[in-house]
C-alpha positions in Angstrom: -223.5 -106.9 -78.9 -222.1 -103.5 -77.6 -221.3 -102.5 -81.1 -224.5 -101.8 -82.0 -225.2 -99.8 -79.1 -222.3 -97.6 -79.7 -224.1 -96.8 -82.6 -227.0 -95.8 -80.9 -225.8 -92.1 -81.4 -227.2 -92.5 -84.8 -230.8 -91.9 -83.3 -229.4 -88.4 -83.0 -227.2 -88.1 -85.9 -226.5 -90.0 -88.9 -223.0 -91.5 -87.4 -223.6 -95.1 -88.2 -221.8 -94.8 -91.4 -219.0 -92.9 -89.9 -218.6 -95.8 -87.6 -218.8 -98.5 -90.2 -216.8 -97.5 -92.7 -214.2 -94.9 -94.2 -212.8 -93.4 -90.8 -209.5 -92.0 -90.6 -206.7 -94.5 -89.3 -205.8 -93.9 -85.7 -202.3 -92.9 -85.1 -200.4 -95.4 -83.0 -197.8 -93.1 -82.5 -199.7 -90.4 -81.0 -199.3 -89.7 -77.2 -201.9 -88.4 -74.7 -202.0 -84.8 -73.8 -200.4 -83.7 -70.7 -203.4 -82.1 -69.4 -206.3 -84.2 -67.7 -209.7 -84.5 -70.2 -211.8 -84.7 -67.4 -214.6 -82.3 -66.7 -215.0 -80.2 -63.5 -218.4 -81.9 -62.7 -216.5 -85.4 -63.0 -215.6 -85.6 -59.3 -214.9 -89.4 -59.5 -212.5 -89.2 -62.4 -209.0 -87.8 -62.4 -206.0 -87.8 -64.5 -208.3 -88.6 -67.6 -206.0 -89.7 -70.6 -206.9 -90.5 -73.9 -205.4 -93.9 -75.5 -206.6 -93.8 -79.1 -206.5 -91.1 -81.7 -208.8 -91.0 -84.7 -211.4 -93.1 -86.3 -213.9 -95.3 -84.2 -212.6 -97.2 -81.1 -214.6 -98.7 -78.4 -215.2 -101.6 -76.0 -211.8 -101.5 -74.3 -211.8 -104.2 -71.7 -209.2 -104.9 -69.0 -207.1 -108.1 -68.8 -207.4 -109.8 -65.5 -204.0 -108.7 -64.5 -205.0 -105.1 -65.4 -202.0 -104.5 -67.7 -203.6 -104.9 -71.0 -206.6 -103.7 -72.9 -208.5 -105.4 -75.7 -210.6 -103.2 -77.8 -212.3 -103.0 -81.5 -211.2 -100.3 -83.7 -211.5 -99.5 -87.4 -208.0 -98.8 -87.8 -206.7 -99.3 -91.2 -209.7 -101.6 -91.9 -213.2 -101.0 -93.6 -214.8 -102.0 -90.2 -214.2 -102.9 -86.6 -211.3 -105.3 -85.8 -209.7 -106.4 -82.5 -206.6 -105.0 -81.1 -204.6 -105.3 -77.8 -202.7 -102.3 -76.3 -201.2 -101.6 -72.9 -203.3 -99.3 -70.3 -200.7 -96.5 -71.5 -201.9 -96.9 -75.2 -198.5 -98.3 -76.1 -197.8 -101.8 -77.9 -201.1 -101.7 -80.1 -201.6 -105.0 -82.0 -204.2 -106.4 -84.4 -205.3 -109.6 -82.9 -208.0 -110.5 -85.1 -208.0 -111.5 -89.0 -208.7 -108.2 -90.5 -211.5 -110.0 -92.6 -215.3 -109.6 -91.9 -216.5 -107.4 -88.9 -215.6 -108.1 -85.2 -217.0 -106.9 -81.9 -216.8 -107.7 -78.1 -213.3 -109.1 -77.2 -212.1 -110.3 -73.9 -209.0 -111.6 -72.1 -209.0 -115.3 -70.4 -208.1 -115.1 -67.1 -204.7 -116.3 -67.7 -204.0 -113.8 -70.1 -202.8 -115.9 -72.8 -205.9 -115.7 -75.1 -208.5 -113.4 -76.2 -212.1 -114.4 -77.2 -214.0 -112.2 -79.7 -216.9 -112.2 -82.3 -216.4 -112.0 -85.9 -218.4 -112.4 -89.3 -215.4 -113.4 -91.2 -216.5 -117.1 -91.8 -219.5 -115.4 -94.0 -217.1 -113.4 -96.1 -213.9 -111.2 -96.2 -216.0 -108.0 -96.7 -217.6 -106.0 -94.0 -221.4 -107.2 -93.9 -223.7 -104.9 -95.4 -225.2 -102.2 -93.3 -228.9 -101.5 -92.7 -230.7 -98.7 -94.9 -231.6 -96.4 -91.8 -233.0 -93.9 -94.3 -235.6 -96.6 -95.6 -236.4 -97.9 -92.3 -236.8 -94.7 -90.8 -235.6 -95.8 -87.4 -232.2 -96.7 -85.9 -231.6 -100.3 -85.9 -228.6 -102.8 -85.4 -227.9 -105.6 -87.7 -227.9 -108.9 -85.9 -225.7 -110.5 -88.5 -226.3 -114.4 -88.6 -222.6 -114.8 -89.7 -221.3 -113.7 -86.3 -219.6 -116.6 -84.3 -217.4 -116.6 -81.3 -213.7 -117.5 -81.4 -210.6 -117.7 -79.4 -207.2 -116.6 -80.1 -203.8 -116.2 -78.7 -202.8 -113.0 -77.6 -200.3 -113.0 -80.4 -202.9 -113.7 -83.0 -202.0 -117.2 -83.4 -204.3 -120.6 -83.1 -207.6 -119.0 -84.1 -210.2 -121.6 -82.7 -214.2 -121.3 -83.4 -216.3 -121.8 -80.4 -219.6 -121.7 -81.9 -221.3 -123.1 -84.8 -225.1 -122.9 -84.3 -227.0 -121.1 -87.1 -227.7 -117.5 -86.4 -226.2 -114.8 -84.2 -223.4 -115.6 -81.5 -221.6 -112.7 -80.3 -220.9 -110.3 -77.4 -218.5 -112.9 -75.1 -217.2 -112.0 -72.1 -215.4 -114.2 -69.4 -215.7 -114.9 -65.6 -212.8 -115.5 -63.3 -213.1 -119.4 -63.6 -212.9 -118.8 -67.5 -216.6 -119.6 -68.1 -217.8 -117.8 -71.2 -221.3 -115.9 -71.4 -222.7 -114.5 -74.7 -225.7 -113.4 -76.5 -227.3 -115.9 -79.5 -230.5 -116.0 -81.2 -230.1 -119.8 -81.9 -233.4 -120.3 -80.1 -235.2 -117.6 -81.9 -234.9 -114.7 -79.3 -231.9 -112.6 -78.3 -231.0 -114.6 -75.2 -228.0 -115.0 -72.8 -226.0 -118.1 -72.7 -223.1 -119.7 -71.0 -220.4 -122.2 -72.3 -217.0 -123.6 -71.0 -213.8 -122.0 -72.3 -213.5 -124.8 -75.2 -217.2 -124.1 -76.4 -218.7 -127.1 -74.6 -221.5 -127.3 -72.3 -223.8 -124.5 -73.5 -226.5 -123.4 -71.2 -229.3 -120.8 -71.9 -229.7 -118.4 -68.8 -232.5 -116.1 -69.7 -235.8 -117.1 -71.1 -238.1 -114.0 -71.3 -239.2 -112.7 -74.8 -237.3 -109.7 -75.6 -233.9 -108.6 -76.3 -231.2 -109.6 -73.8 -227.6 -109.4 -74.0 -224.2 -107.5 -73.2 -223.3 -109.8 -70.2 -220.5 -109.3 -67.5 -219.9 -111.5 -64.6 -219.5 -110.1 -61.2 -215.9 -110.0 -59.8 -216.5 -113.1 -57.6 -218.3 -114.9 -60.4 -221.5 -115.4 -58.7 -223.6 -112.9 -60.7 -224.1 -111.6 -64.3 -225.2 -108.0 -65.3 -226.7 -107.4 -68.6 -229.1 -105.0 -70.7 -232.6 -106.1 -71.6 -236.1 -105.2 -72.4 -239.5 -107.4 -71.8 -242.2 -105.5 -73.2 -244.9 -108.2 -73.1 -247.3 -109.0 -75.9 -248.3 -106.2 -78.0 -247.1 -103.9 -80.6 -243.7 -103.4 -79.2 -243.0 -107.2 -79.1 -244.5 -107.6 -82.6 -242.2 -105.1 -83.8 -239.2 -106.5 -82.1 -240.0 -110.0 -83.5 -240.7 -108.7 -87.1 -237.3 -106.8 -87.1 -235.3 -109.8 -85.6 -236.8 -112.2 -88.3 -234.9 -109.8 -90.8 -231.7 -109.7 -88.8 -232.4 -106.6 -87.3 -232.9 -105.0 -83.7 -234.2 -101.6 -82.6 -232.1 -100.8 -79.4 -233.7 -97.6 -78.2 -235.4 -98.7 -74.8 -233.3 -101.0 -72.6 -232.9 -101.4 -68.7 -230.2 -103.1 -66.6 -230.7 -106.6 -65.1 -228.7 -108.9 -62.5 -229.1 -112.4 -62.0 -227.3 -115.4 -60.4 -224.8 -117.0 -62.8 -227.2 -120.2 -63.6 -230.0 -117.6 -64.6 -231.8 -117.7 -61.3 -232.9 -114.6 -59.0 -233.7 -112.6 -62.2 -233.8 -108.8 -60.8 -234.5 -105.4 -62.8 -232.2 -102.9 -61.4 -233.0 -99.8 -63.4 -236.4 -98.3 -64.7 -235.2 -95.0 -66.2 -236.6 -95.2 -69.6 -234.5 -94.5 -72.6 -231.6 -96.5 -73.4 -229.5 -97.9 -70.5 -226.6 -100.3 -71.4 -222.9 -101.6 -71.2 -223.3 -102.3 -67.5 -220.3 -103.4 -65.4 -219.9 -104.1 -61.5 -217.7 -102.2 -59.3 -214.8 -104.3 -58.2 -216.5 -104.8 -54.6 -219.6 -106.0 -56.3 -222.0 -103.6 -54.6 -222.7 -101.3 -57.5 -223.0 -101.1 -61.4 -221.7 -98.6 -63.7 -223.4 -98.4 -66.9 -224.3 -96.0 -69.9 -227.6 -94.2 -70.4 -229.5 -91.3 -72.1 -232.6 -91.3 -69.9 -231.6 -87.9 -68.6 -231.7 -86.1 -71.6 -234.7 -85.0 -73.6 -234.4 -86.6 -77.0 -231.7 -89.1 -76.1 -228.9 -87.4 -77.5 -226.3 -87.5 -75.0 -225.1 -90.8 -73.2 -223.2 -90.4 -69.8 -221.9 -92.9 -67.4 -224.0 -93.6 -64.1 -223.5 -95.5 -60.8 -226.2 -97.5 -59.2 -226.4 -99.7 -56.2 -227.3 -103.3 -56.9 -230.6 -102.9 -55.1 -231.7 -100.1 -57.5 -231.1 -97.3 -55.1 -228.5 -94.4 -55.1 -228.2 -93.4 -58.8 -225.4 -91.1 -59.4 -224.1 -89.4 -62.6 -220.3 -89.9 -63.3 -219.7 -88.2 -66.5 -221.0 -85.1 -68.0 -219.3 -84.9 -71.5 -221.8 -84.0 -74.2 -222.7 -86.7 -77.0 -221.3 -89.9 -75.8 -219.5 -91.8 -73.0 -220.1 -95.7 -72.6 -218.6 -99.0 -72.4 -217.3 -98.5 -68.9 -214.9 -101.0 -67.2 -213.0 -101.0 -63.8 -209.5 -102.0 -63.5 -209.4 -105.3 -61.3 -208.2 -103.3 -58.5 -210.5 -100.6 -58.9 -208.1 -98.0 -59.2 -208.9 -97.1 -63.1 -211.8 -96.8 -65.0 -211.6 -97.5 -69.1 -214.3 -96.0 -71.3 -215.3 -94.8 -74.7 -216.1 -91.3 -75.4 -216.7 -88.5 -78.1 -214.8 -86.1 -76.2 -211.5 -84.3 -77.5 -212.2 -85.7 -81.0 -210.4 -84.5 -84.0 -213.7 -84.7 -86.0 -217.4 -84.6 -84.6 -218.7 -88.0 -83.3 -215.1 -89.6 -83.4 -215.0 -92.4 -80.6 -211.8 -92.9 -78.8 -210.7 -95.0 -75.7 -209.9 -93.1 -72.2 -208.4 -94.2 -69.2 -209.1 -92.4 -65.8 -208.0 -92.9 -62.1 -211.2 -93.6 -60.2 -212.1 -91.8 -57.0 
């Protein structure tokens, strides 16, 4: 899921193709600079360090023991593949097949495997990108060749978990091993859960409109996600028309929370713009997410905190361009996120880690 929202910067500049193909390979041997890459306004962050260097790197998520990260990167490939690394950026390893396009990886609770989405069963090549110039808007391709897979952390024993027609992607895992993901199997972008082996699939959301990017709360009782429910009218007609063509225009999104069974749905933000990539704080009382609501024209994405009751909105990052995909370490001492800061080229996206204050 979040791969497309990382590319939401294309609303402001033509970076989708930069993120899709032809980016320079990151240098696995590079070491972070000594000085912190945080800004003076970023009072909650200290010791900000860069973990990847060059290309497009994003959606880095902690293992349950807090020692490793899974993430997606162009690397030496034409489009995103799944890697793991230690939280200091060392021991970088390719986990996915190197074929097709991948997105949204997440460790199992015991740390022995990773789930991720891939299009490789639909072909070895990168699936074609939408013609944004012809469409005259930013859209995200909802590739029907995406399925969800599980693989050991050494890259062995690849197992397919979903086989329904249409898009299945954006998997993350709760503390009990339950997987939540986004699918269009019922004709709409909805959130589903399934057991660790792909069985017992249950639909959790039932409102027309794009729901996705789910993450469990630390205790596994809640799910936070991004969504949009405009009701019947021109916006909904446009959404359905795009979805029928395997496309989605993710320019207006809010943050929601629900119980793990889909009950007690609550809209947390009403900010306008595009708010996405939400994640609970380790105490389960707040949500950190990325949004462009505060900048005219939507050209900058920053991280914000908000209480689960929708109060107490607080800006966390202040870097120009893009900060997104935040995730706290299980002990709450660290925050990992993707950012355009300190890039060797304009709009280059890398993974950063910071101490949380």
